[in-house]
All heavy atoms as atom14 arrays in JSON, in Angstrom:
{
  "sequence": "MEQKFSKNTLFNFFSGNASPLQKKAIEEWLEEESNREWFVQCRLMV",
  "atom14_mask": [
    [1, 1, 1, 1, 1, 1, 1, 1, 0, 0, 0, 0, 0, 0],
    [1, 1, 1, 1, 1, 1, 1, 1, 1, 0, 0, 0, 0, 0],
    [1, 1, 1, 1, 1, 1, 1, 1, 1, 0, 0, 0, 0, 0],
    [1, 1, 1, 1, 1, 1, 1, 1, 1, 0, 0, 0, 0, 0],
    [1, 1, 1, 1, 1, 1, 1, 1, 1, 1, 1, 0, 0, 0],
    [1, 1, 1, 1, 1, 1, 0, 0, 0, 0, 0, 0, 0, 0],
    [1, 1, 1, 1, 1, 1, 1, 1, 1, 0, 0, 0, 0, 0],
    [1, 1, 1, 1, 1, 1, 1, 1, 0, 0, 0, 0, 0, 0],
    [1, 1, 1, 1, 1, 1, 1, 0, 0, 0, 0, 0, 0, 0],
    [1, 1, 1, 1, 1, 1, 1, 1, 0, 0, 0, 0, 0, 0],
    [1, 1, 1, 1, 1, 1, 1, 1, 1, 1, 1, 0, 0, 0],
    [1, 1, 1, 1, 1, 1, 1, 1, 0, 0, 0, 0, 0, 0],
    [1, 1, 1, 1, 1, 1, 1, 1, 1, 1, 1, 0, 0, 0],
    [1, 1, 1, 1, 1, 1, 1, 1, 1, 1, 1, 0, 0, 0],
    [1, 1, 1, 1, 1, 1, 0, 0, 0, 0, 0, 0, 0, 0],
    [1, 1, 1, 1, 0, 0, 0, 0, 0, 0, 0, 0, 0, 0],
    [1, 1, 1, 1, 1, 1, 1, 1, 0, 0, 0, 0, 0, 0],
    [1, 1, 1, 1, 1, 0, 0, 0, 0, 0, 0, 0, 0, 0],
    [1, 1, 1, 1, 1, 1, 0, 0, 0, 0, 0, 0, 0, 0],
    [1, 1, 1, 1, 1, 1, 1, 0, 0, 0, 0, 0, 0, 0],
    [1, 1, 1, 1, 1, 1, 1, 1, 0, 0, 0, 0, 0, 0],
    [1, 1, 1, 1, 1, 1, 1, 1, 1, 0, 0, 0, 0, 0],
    [1, 1, 1, 1, 1, 1, 1, 1, 1, 0, 0, 0, 0, 0],
    [1, 1, 1, 1, 1, 1, 1, 1, 1, 0, 0, 0, 0, 0],
    [1, 1, 1, 1, 1, 0, 0, 0, 0, 0, 0, 0, 0, 0],
    [1, 1, 1, 1, 1, 1, 1, 1, 0, 0, 0, 0, 0, 0],
    [1, 1, 1, 1, 1, 1, 1, 1, 1, 0, 0, 0, 0, 0],
    [1, 1, 1, 1, 1, 1, 1, 1, 1, 0, 0, 0, 0, 0],
    [1, 1, 1, 1, 1, 1, 1, 1, 1, 1, 1, 1, 1, 1],
    [1, 1, 1, 1, 1, 1, 1, 1, 0, 0, 0, 0, 0, 0],
    [1, 1, 1, 1, 1, 1, 1, 1, 1, 0, 0, 0, 0, 0],
    [1, 1, 1, 1, 1, 1, 1, 1, 1, 0, 0, 0, 0, 0],
    [1, 1, 1, 1, 1, 1, 1, 1, 1, 0, 0, 0, 0, 0],
    [1, 1, 1, 1, 1, 1, 0, 0, 0, 0, 0, 0, 0, 0],
    [1, 1, 1, 1, 1, 1, 1, 1, 0, 0, 0, 0, 0, 0],
    [1, 1, 1, 1, 1, 1, 1, 1, 1, 1, 1, 0, 0, 0],
    [1, 1, 1, 1, 1, 1, 1, 1, 1, 0, 0, 0, 0, 0],
    [1, 1, 1, 1, 1, 1, 1, 1, 1, 1, 1, 1, 1, 1],
    [1, 1, 1, 1, 1, 1, 1, 1, 1, 1, 1, 0, 0, 0],
    [1, 1, 1, 1, 1, 1, 1, 0, 0, 0, 0, 0, 0, 0],
    [1, 1, 1, 1, 1, 1, 1, 1, 1, 0, 0, 0, 0, 0],
    [1, 1, 1, 1, 1, 1, 0, 0, 0, 0, 0, 0, 0, 0],
    [1, 1, 1, 1, 1, 1, 1, 1, 1, 1, 1, 0, 0, 0],
    [1, 1, 1, 1, 1, 1, 1, 1, 0, 0, 0, 0, 0, 0],
    [1, 1, 1, 1, 1, 1, 1, 1, 0, 0, 0, 0, 0, 0],
    [1, 1, 1, 1, 1, 1, 1, 0, 0, 0, 0, 0, 0, 0]
  ],
  "atom14_positions": [
    [[-1.91, 4.44, -13.11], [-1.69, 4.01, -11.75], [-1.96, 5.19, -10.81], [-1.33, 6.23, -10.92], [-0.25, 3.52, -11.61], [0.19, 3.27, -10.2], [1.89, 2.69, -10.06], [2.8, 3.9, -10.97], [0.0, 0.0, 0.0], [0.0, 0.0, 0.0], [0.0, 0.0, 0.0], [0.0, 0.0, 0.0], [0.0, 0.0, 0.0], [0.0, 0.0, 0.0]],
    [[-2.85, 5.03, -9.91], [-3.19, 6.08, -8.96], [-2.4, 5.84, -7.67], [-2.48, 4.78, -7.07], [-4.68, 6.04, -8.65], [-5.1, 7.09, -7.66], [-6.55, 6.95, -7.25], [-7.28, 6.17, -7.86], [-6.93, 7.62, -6.3], [0.0, 0.0, 0.0], [0.0, 0.0, 0.0], [0.0, 0.0, 0.0], [0.0, 0.0, 0.0], [0.0, 0.0, 0.0]],
    [[-1.61, 6.82, -7.25], [-0.83, 6.7, -6.02], [-1.67, 7.23, -4.87], [-1.43, 8.3, -4.35], [0.49, 7.43, -6.16], [1.38, 6.82, -7.21], [2.68, 7.56, -7.38], [2.96, 8.53, -6.69], [3.49, 7.1, -8.29], [0.0, 0.0, 0.0], [0.0, 0.0, 0.0], [0.0, 0.0, 0.0], [0.0, 0.0, 0.0], [0.0, 0.0, 0.0]],
    [[-2.63, 6.45, -4.47], [-3.59, 6.86, -3.45], [-2.96, 6.9, -2.06], [-3.36, 7.68, -1.21], [-4.76, 5.88, -3.46], [-5.83, 6.17, -2.46], [-6.97, 5.2, -2.59], [-8.02, 5.45, -1.54], [-9.17, 4.58, -1.72], [0.0, 0.0, 0.0], [0.0, 0.0, 0.0], [0.0, 0.0, 0.0], [0.0, 0.0, 0.0], [0.0, 0.0, 0.0]],
    [[-1.97, 6.06, -1.84], [-1.35, 5.95, -0.52], [0.08, 6.45, -0.56], [0.82, 6.17, -1.5], [-1.37, 4.49, -0.04], [-2.76, 3.95, 0.11], [-3.33, 3.15, -0.85], [-3.54, 4.29, 1.22], [-4.62, 2.67, -0.73], [-4.82, 3.81, 1.35], [-5.36, 3.01, 0.38], [0.0, 0.0, 0.0], [0.0, 0.0, 0.0], [0.0, 0.0, 0.0]],
    [[0.47, 7.17, 0.47], [1.84, 7.66, 0.56], [2.79, 6.51, 0.89], [2.35, 5.45, 1.35], [1.95, 8.72, 1.66], [1.77, 8.12, 2.93], [0.0, 0.0, 0.0], [0.0, 0.0, 0.0], [0.0, 0.0, 0.0], [0.0, 0.0, 0.0], [0.0, 0.0, 0.0], [0.0, 0.0, 0.0], [0.0, 0.0, 0.0], [0.0, 0.0, 0.0]],
    [[4.05, 6.73, 0.67], [5.06, 5.72, 1.02], [4.97, 5.41, 2.52], [5.07, 4.27, 2.93], [6.46, 6.21, 0.67], [6.74, 6.26, -0.79], [8.15, 6.79, -1.04], [8.39, 7.03, -2.51], [9.71, 7.59, -2.75], [0.0, 0.0, 0.0], [0.0, 0.0, 0.0], [0.0, 0.0, 0.0], [0.0, 0.0, 0.0], [0.0, 0.0, 0.0]],
    [[4.79, 6.44, 3.32], [4.72, 6.27, 4.76], [3.56, 5.34, 5.16], [3.73, 4.47, 6.01], [4.57, 7.64, 5.45], [4.73, 7.55, 6.94], [5.58, 6.81, 7.44], [3.92, 8.28, 7.67], [0.0, 0.0, 0.0], [0.0, 0.0, 0.0], [0.0, 0.0, 0.0], [0.0, 0.0, 0.0], [0.0, 0.0, 0.0], [0.0, 0.0, 0.0]],
    [[2.42, 5.52, 4.55], [1.27, 4.66, 4.83], [1.56, 3.22, 4.44], [1.26, 2.29, 5.18], [0.01, 5.17, 4.09], [-0.26, 6.5, 4.53], [-1.19, 4.3, 4.37], [0.0, 0.0, 0.0], [0.0, 0.0, 0.0], [0.0, 0.0, 0.0], [0.0, 0.0, 0.0], [0.0, 0.0, 0.0], [0.0, 0.0, 0.0], [0.0, 0.0, 0.0]],
    [[2.18, 3.04, 3.28], [2.52, 1.69, 2.84], [3.59, 1.07, 3.74], [3.52, -0.12, 4.05], [2.97, 1.69, 1.38], [1.86, 2.01, 0.37], [2.43, 2.06, -1.04], [0.72, 1.01, 0.45], [0.0, 0.0, 0.0], [0.0, 0.0, 0.0], [0.0, 0.0, 0.0], [0.0, 0.0, 0.0], [0.0, 0.0, 0.0], [0.0, 0.0, 0.0]],
    [[4.55, 1.86, 4.2], [5.57, 1.34, 5.11], [4.92, 0.88, 6.42], [5.31, -0.14, 6.99], [6.65, 2.37, 5.39], [7.54, 2.68, 4.2], [8.29, 3.83, 4.17], [7.63, 1.82, 3.12], [9.11, 4.12, 3.09], [8.44, 2.1, 2.02], [9.19, 3.26, 2.01], [0.0, 0.0, 0.0], [0.0, 0.0, 0.0], [0.0, 0.0, 0.0]],
    [[3.92, 1.63, 6.88], [3.18, 1.2, 8.08], [2.46, -0.12, 7.82], [2.42, -0.99, 8.69], [2.17, 2.26, 8.5], [2.82, 3.44, 9.17], [3.92, 3.35, 9.71], [2.15, 4.57, 9.15], [0.0, 0.0, 0.0], [0.0, 0.0, 0.0], [0.0, 0.0, 0.0], [0.0, 0.0, 0.0], [0.0, 0.0, 0.0], [0.0, 0.0, 0.0]],
    [[1.92, -0.28, 6.64], [1.26, -1.52, 6.25], [2.25, -2.67, 6.26], [1.99, -3.73, 6.81], [0.63, -1.35, 4.86], [-0.05, -2.57, 4.33], [-1.33, -2.9, 4.74], [0.58, -3.39, 3.41], [-1.98, -4.03, 4.24], [-0.06, -4.51, 2.89], [-1.34, -4.84, 3.31], [0.0, 0.0, 0.0], [0.0, 0.0, 0.0], [0.0, 0.0, 0.0]],
    [[3.43, -2.46, 5.66], [4.45, -3.5, 5.59], [4.92, -3.93, 6.98], [5.2, -5.11, 7.21], [5.67, -3.04, 4.78], [5.36, -2.64, 3.36], [6.03, -1.59, 2.77], [4.41, -3.3, 2.61], [5.78, -1.22, 1.46], [4.13, -2.93, 1.3], [4.82, -1.88, 0.73], [0.0, 0.0, 0.0], [0.0, 0.0, 0.0], [0.0, 0.0, 0.0]],
    [[5.01, -2.98, 7.89], [5.51, -3.28, 9.23], [4.41, -3.75, 10.19], [4.7, -4.04, 11.34], [6.22, -2.06, 9.81], [5.3, -1.01, 10.01], [0.0, 0.0, 0.0], [0.0, 0.0, 0.0], [0.0, 0.0, 0.0], [0.0, 0.0, 0.0], [0.0, 0.0, 0.0], [0.0, 0.0, 0.0], [0.0, 0.0, 0.0], [0.0, 0.0, 0.0]],
    [[3.18, -3.79, 9.7], [2.07, -4.24, 10.55], [1.51, -3.15, 11.45], [0.77, -3.44, 12.38], [0.0, 0.0, 0.0], [0.0, 0.0, 0.0], [0.0, 0.0, 0.0], [0.0, 0.0, 0.0], [0.0, 0.0, 0.0], [0.0, 0.0, 0.0], [0.0, 0.0, 0.0], [0.0, 0.0, 0.0], [0.0, 0.0, 0.0], [0.0, 0.0, 0.0]],
    [[1.85, -1.9, 11.17], [1.41, -0.78, 12.01], [0.24, 0.01, 11.43], [-0.13, 1.04, 11.98], [2.58, 0.16, 12.29], [3.64, -0.5, 13.13], [3.34, -1.26, 14.03], [4.89, -0.22, 12.83], [0.0, 0.0, 0.0], [0.0, 0.0, 0.0], [0.0, 0.0, 0.0], [0.0, 0.0, 0.0], [0.0, 0.0, 0.0], [0.0, 0.0, 0.0]],
    [[-0.31, -0.46, 10.32], [-1.46, 0.24, 9.73], [-2.71, -0.09, 10.53], [-2.84, -1.18, 11.1], [-1.63, -0.2, 8.28], [0.0, 0.0, 0.0], [0.0, 0.0, 0.0], [0.0, 0.0, 0.0], [0.0, 0.0, 0.0], [0.0, 0.0, 0.0], [0.0, 0.0, 0.0], [0.0, 0.0, 0.0], [0.0, 0.0, 0.0], [0.0, 0.0, 0.0]],
    [[-3.63, 0.85, 10.57], [-4.89, 0.62, 11.25], [-5.72, -0.4, 10.46], [-5.48, -0.61, 9.27], [-5.68, 1.93, 11.37], [-6.17, 2.31, 10.1], [0.0, 0.0, 0.0], [0.0, 0.0, 0.0], [0.0, 0.0, 0.0], [0.0, 0.0, 0.0], [0.0, 0.0, 0.0], [0.0, 0.0, 0.0], [0.0, 0.0, 0.0], [0.0, 0.0, 0.0]],
    [[-6.69, -1.03, 11.1], [-7.56, -1.96, 10.37], [-8.23, -1.31, 9.16], [-8.36, -1.94, 8.1], [-8.59, -2.37, 11.41], [-7.88, -2.22, 12.72], [-7.0, -1.01, 12.53], [0.0, 0.0, 0.0], [0.0, 0.0, 0.0], [0.0, 0.0, 0.0], [0.0, 0.0, 0.0], [0.0, 0.0, 0.0], [0.0, 0.0, 0.0], [0.0, 0.0, 0.0]],
    [[-8.61, -0.05, 9.29], [-9.23, 0.66, 8.18], [-8.24, 0.86, 7.03], [-8.59, 0.69, 5.86], [-9.78, 2.01, 8.67], [-10.69, 2.76, 7.73], [-11.92, 1.94, 7.39], [-11.12, 4.07, 8.37], [0.0, 0.0, 0.0], [0.0, 0.0, 0.0], [0.0, 0.0, 0.0], [0.0, 0.0, 0.0], [0.0, 0.0, 0.0], [0.0, 0.0, 0.0]],
    [[-7.01, 1.22, 7.37], [-5.97, 1.39, 6.35], [-5.68, 0.06, 5.65], [-5.53, 0.01, 4.44], [-4.68, 1.93, 6.95], [-4.74, 3.39, 7.33], [-3.49, 3.84, 8.05], [-2.93, 3.12, 8.87], [-3.06, 5.05, 7.74], [0.0, 0.0, 0.0], [0.0, 0.0, 0.0], [0.0, 0.0, 0.0], [0.0, 0.0, 0.0], [0.0, 0.0, 0.0]],
    [[-5.58, -1.02, 6.43], [-5.31, -2.34, 5.86], [-6.39, -2.72, 4.84], [-6.08, -3.16, 3.74], [-5.26, -3.4, 6.95], [-4.03, -3.33, 7.8], [-4.08, -4.4, 8.88], [-2.96, -4.24, 9.87], [-3.02, -5.23, 10.95], [0.0, 0.0, 0.0], [0.0, 0.0, 0.0], [0.0, 0.0, 0.0], [0.0, 0.0, 0.0], [0.0, 0.0, 0.0]],
    [[-7.63, -2.52, 5.22], [-8.74, -2.87, 4.32], [-8.69, -2.02, 3.06], [-8.87, -2.53, 1.95], [-10.07, -2.69, 5.04], [-11.28, -3.07, 4.2], [-12.53, -3.09, 5.03], [-13.78, -3.34, 4.26], [-13.77, -4.35, 3.24], [0.0, 0.0, 0.0], [0.0, 0.0, 0.0], [0.0, 0.0, 0.0], [0.0, 0.0, 0.0], [0.0, 0.0, 0.0]],
    [[-8.44, -0.73, 3.21], [-8.39, 0.17, 2.06], [-7.24, -0.21, 1.12], [-7.42, -0.22, -0.11], [-8.24, 1.62, 2.53], [0.0, 0.0, 0.0], [0.0, 0.0, 0.0], [0.0, 0.0, 0.0], [0.0, 0.0, 0.0], [0.0, 0.0, 0.0], [0.0, 0.0, 0.0], [0.0, 0.0, 0.0], [0.0, 0.0, 0.0], [0.0, 0.0, 0.0]],
    [[-6.08, -0.55, 1.67], [-4.94, -0.94, 0.84], [-5.23, -2.25, 0.13], [-4.94, -2.4, -1.06], [-3.65, -1.01, 1.68], [-3.24, 0.4, 2.11], [-2.53, -1.7, 0.9], [-2.12, 0.45, 3.14], [0.0, 0.0, 0.0], [0.0, 0.0, 0.0], [0.0, 0.0, 0.0], [0.0, 0.0, 0.0], [0.0, 0.0, 0.0], [0.0, 0.0, 0.0]],
    [[-5.8, -3.2, 0.84], [-6.12, -4.48, 0.22], [-7.11, -4.31, -0.93], [-6.95, -4.94, -1.99], [-6.65, -5.45, 1.27], [-5.56, -5.91, 2.23], [-6.08, -6.6, 3.47], [-7.3, -6.7, 3.67], [-5.23, -7.05, 4.28], [0.0, 0.0, 0.0], [0.0, 0.0, 0.0], [0.0, 0.0, 0.0], [0.0, 0.0, 0.0], [0.0, 0.0, 0.0]],
    [[-8.09, -3.45, -0.75], [-9.05, -3.19, -1.83], [-8.38, -2.47, -2.99], [-8.63, -2.77, -4.16], [-10.23, -2.37, -1.31], [-11.12, -3.17, -0.38], [-12.22, -2.35, 0.25], [-12.3, -1.11, 0.03], [-13.02, -2.94, 1.02], [0.0, 0.0, 0.0], [0.0, 0.0, 0.0], [0.0, 0.0, 0.0], [0.0, 0.0, 0.0], [0.0, 0.0, 0.0]],
    [[-7.51, -1.53, -2.68], [-6.78, -0.78, -3.69], [-5.89, -1.71, -4.5], [-5.74, -1.54, -5.71], [-5.97, 0.3, -2.96], [-5.06, 1.13, -3.78], [-5.4, 2.16, -4.61], [-3.64, 1.06, -3.81], [-4.28, 2.72, -5.16], [-3.18, 2.06, -4.67], [-2.71, 0.25, -3.17], [-1.83, 2.26, -4.92], [-1.37, 0.44, -3.42], [-0.94, 1.44, -4.29]],
    [[-5.3, -2.72, -3.85], [-4.42, -3.66, -4.54], [-5.15, -4.6, -5.49], [-4.52, -5.26, -6.31], [-3.63, -4.49, -3.52], [-2.46, -3.75, -2.88], [-1.87, -4.59, -1.76], [-1.41, -3.42, -3.92], [0.0, 0.0, 0.0], [0.0, 0.0, 0.0], [0.0, 0.0, 0.0], [0.0, 0.0, 0.0], [0.0, 0.0, 0.0], [0.0, 0.0, 0.0]],
    [[-6.46, -4.67, -5.37], [-7.23, -5.5, -6.31], [-7.1, -4.98, -7.74], [-7.24, -5.75, -8.68], [-8.69, -5.56, -5.88], [-8.89, -6.35, -4.61], [-10.32, -6.36, -4.12], [-11.22, -5.84, -4.82], [-10.54, -6.87, -3.01], [0.0, 0.0, 0.0], [0.0, 0.0, 0.0], [0.0, 0.0, 0.0], [0.0, 0.0, 0.0], [0.0, 0.0, 0.0]],
    [[-6.79, -3.72, -7.88], [-6.57, -3.12, -9.2], [-5.11, -3.36, -9.6], [-4.18, -2.87, -8.95], [-6.87, -1.62, -9.15], [-6.67, -0.9, -10.45], [-7.66, -1.35, -11.51], [-8.85, -1.55, -11.16], [-7.24, -1.51, -12.65], [0.0, 0.0, 0.0], [0.0, 0.0, 0.0], [0.0, 0.0, 0.0], [0.0, 0.0, 0.0], [0.0, 0.0, 0.0]],
    [[-4.92, -4.13, -10.64], [-3.58, -4.53, -11.06], [-2.64, -3.36, -11.29], [-1.46, -3.42, -10.97], [-3.66, -5.39, -12.32], [-2.35, -6.03, -12.69], [-2.48, -7.0, -13.83], [-3.58, -7.5, -14.08], [-1.46, -7.25, -14.48], [0.0, 0.0, 0.0], [0.0, 0.0, 0.0], [0.0, 0.0, 0.0], [0.0, 0.0, 0.0], [0.0, 0.0, 0.0]],
    [[-3.16, -2.27, -11.81], [-2.3, -1.12, -12.11], [-1.72, -0.47, -10.85], [-0.71, 0.23, -10.92], [-3.08, -0.08, -12.92], [-4.17, 0.42, -12.17], [0.0, 0.0, 0.0], [0.0, 0.0, 0.0], [0.0, 0.0, 0.0], [0.0, 0.0, 0.0], [0.0, 0.0, 0.0], [0.0, 0.0, 0.0], [0.0, 0.0, 0.0], [0.0, 0.0, 0.0]],
    [[-2.32, -0.71, -9.69], [-1.81, -0.14, -8.43], [-0.68, -0.97, -7.84], [0.07, -0.49, -6.99], [-2.93, -0.04, -7.41], [-3.98, 0.95, -7.83], [-3.68, 1.94, -8.49], [-5.21, 0.69, -7.49], [0.0, 0.0, 0.0], [0.0, 0.0, 0.0], [0.0, 0.0, 0.0], [0.0, 0.0, 0.0], [0.0, 0.0, 0.0], [0.0, 0.0, 0.0]],
    [[-0.53, -2.19, -8.27], [0.47, -3.09, -7.69], [1.9, -2.64, -7.97], [2.79, -2.89, -7.16], [0.24, -4.51, -8.18], [-1.05, -5.07, -7.67], [-1.26, -6.5, -8.1], [-2.66, -6.85, -7.86], [-3.37, -7.62, -8.64], [-2.82, -8.16, -9.71], [-4.62, -7.87, -8.36], [0.0, 0.0, 0.0], [0.0, 0.0, 0.0], [0.0, 0.0, 0.0]],
    [[2.12, -1.95, -9.09], [3.48, -1.49, -9.42], [3.99, -0.53, -8.34], [5.11, -0.67, -7.86], [3.5, -0.81, -10.78], [4.89, -0.38, -11.19], [4.93, 0.29, -12.54], [3.96, 0.16, -13.32], [5.93, 0.96, -12.83], [0.0, 0.0, 0.0], [0.0, 0.0, 0.0], [0.0, 0.0, 0.0], [0.0, 0.0, 0.0], [0.0, 0.0, 0.0]],
    [[3.18, 0.44, -7.96], [3.57, 1.41, -6.91], [3.8, 0.68, -5.59], [4.76, 0.94, -4.87], [2.49, 2.46, -6.76], [2.67, 3.43, -5.63], [1.84, 3.57, -4.56], [3.72, 4.38, -5.44], [2.32, 4.55, -3.71], [3.47, 5.06, -4.24], [4.83, 4.7, -6.19], [4.31, 6.05, -3.76], [5.68, 5.7, -5.71], [5.4, 6.36, -4.52]],
    [[2.93, -0.27, -5.28], [3.04, -1.06, -4.06], [4.38, -1.8, -4.04], [5.11, -1.76, -3.05], [1.87, -2.05, -3.99], [1.88, -2.93, -2.78], [1.34, -2.48, -1.59], [2.4, -4.21, -2.82], [1.31, -3.3, -0.45], [2.38, -5.04, -1.7], [1.84, -4.56, -0.52], [0.0, 0.0, 0.0], [0.0, 0.0, 0.0], [0.0, 0.0, 0.0]],
    [[4.72, -2.47, -5.14], [5.96, -3.24, -5.21], [7.17, -2.31, -5.13], [8.16, -2.62, -4.47], [6.0, -4.11, -6.48], [7.37, -4.73, -6.7], [4.94, -5.19, -6.41], [0.0, 0.0, 0.0], [0.0, 0.0, 0.0], [0.0, 0.0, 0.0], [0.0, 0.0, 0.0], [0.0, 0.0, 0.0], [0.0, 0.0, 0.0], [0.0, 0.0, 0.0]],
    [[7.11, -1.16, -5.79], [8.22, -0.2, -5.73], [8.49, 0.21, -4.27], [9.64, 0.29, -3.84], [7.93, 1.02, -6.58], [8.03, 0.77, -8.05], [7.64, 2.0, -8.87], [7.42, 3.09, -8.33], [7.54, 1.82, -10.16], [0.0, 0.0, 0.0], [0.0, 0.0, 0.0], [0.0, 0.0, 0.0], [0.0, 0.0, 0.0], [0.0, 0.0, 0.0]],
    [[7.43, 0.49, -3.55], [7.58, 0.88, -2.14], [8.09, -0.28, -1.31], [8.91, -0.11, -0.42], [6.25, 1.39, -1.59], [5.78, 3.0, -2.24], [0.0, 0.0, 0.0], [0.0, 0.0, 0.0], [0.0, 0.0, 0.0], [0.0, 0.0, 0.0], [0.0, 0.0, 0.0], [0.0, 0.0, 0.0], [0.0, 0.0, 0.0], [0.0, 0.0, 0.0]],
    [[7.6, -1.46, -1.6], [8.02, -2.65, -0.84], [9.51, -2.9, -1.01], [10.19, -3.31, -0.07], [7.2, -3.88, -1.32], [7.51, -5.14, -0.56], [7.05, -5.0, 0.88], [7.28, -6.23, 1.59], [7.88, -6.32, 2.75], [8.28, -5.22, 3.36], [8.05, -7.46, 3.35], [0.0, 0.0, 0.0], [0.0, 0.0, 0.0], [0.0, 0.0, 0.0]],
    [[10.04, -2.64, -2.19], [11.46, -2.85, -2.44], [12.33, -1.84, -1.7], [13.52, -2.06, -1.5], [11.75, -2.8, -3.94], [11.15, -3.95, -4.75], [11.35, -3.7, -6.24], [11.75, -5.29, -4.34], [0.0, 0.0, 0.0], [0.0, 0.0, 0.0], [0.0, 0.0, 0.0], [0.0, 0.0, 0.0], [0.0, 0.0, 0.0], [0.0, 0.0, 0.0]],
    [[11.75, -0.72, -1.28], [12.48, 0.31, -0.54], [12.65, -0.03, 0.93], [13.48, 0.57, 1.61], [11.75, 1.65, -0.64], [11.74, 2.24, -1.99], [10.86, 3.81, -1.91], [10.38, 4.0, -3.6], [0.0, 0.0, 0.0], [0.0, 0.0, 0.0], [0.0, 0.0, 0.0], [0.0, 0.0, 0.0], [0.0, 0.0, 0.0], [0.0, 0.0, 0.0]],
    [[11.86, -0.96, 1.42], [11.89, -1.28, 2.86], [13.13, -2.04, 3.2], [13.64, -2.86, 2.57], [10.63, -2.09, 3.26], [10.71, -2.52, 4.71], [9.41, -1.28, 3.02], [0.0, 0.0, 0.0], [0.0, 0.0, 0.0], [0.0, 0.0, 0.0], [0.0, 0.0, 0.0], [0.0, 0.0, 0.0], [0.0, 0.0, 0.0], [0.0, 0.0, 0.0]]
  ]
}
């Protein structure tokens, strides 16, 4: 699992404050199943 995005970047994504470029990059990154674990862990912290 590659932690490409910081918690802060993901929190911005969750709150709708990520830039369009960040949103697209995160969505593409989430296509890889192994990255979803980190995403879910961060989501549970919100």
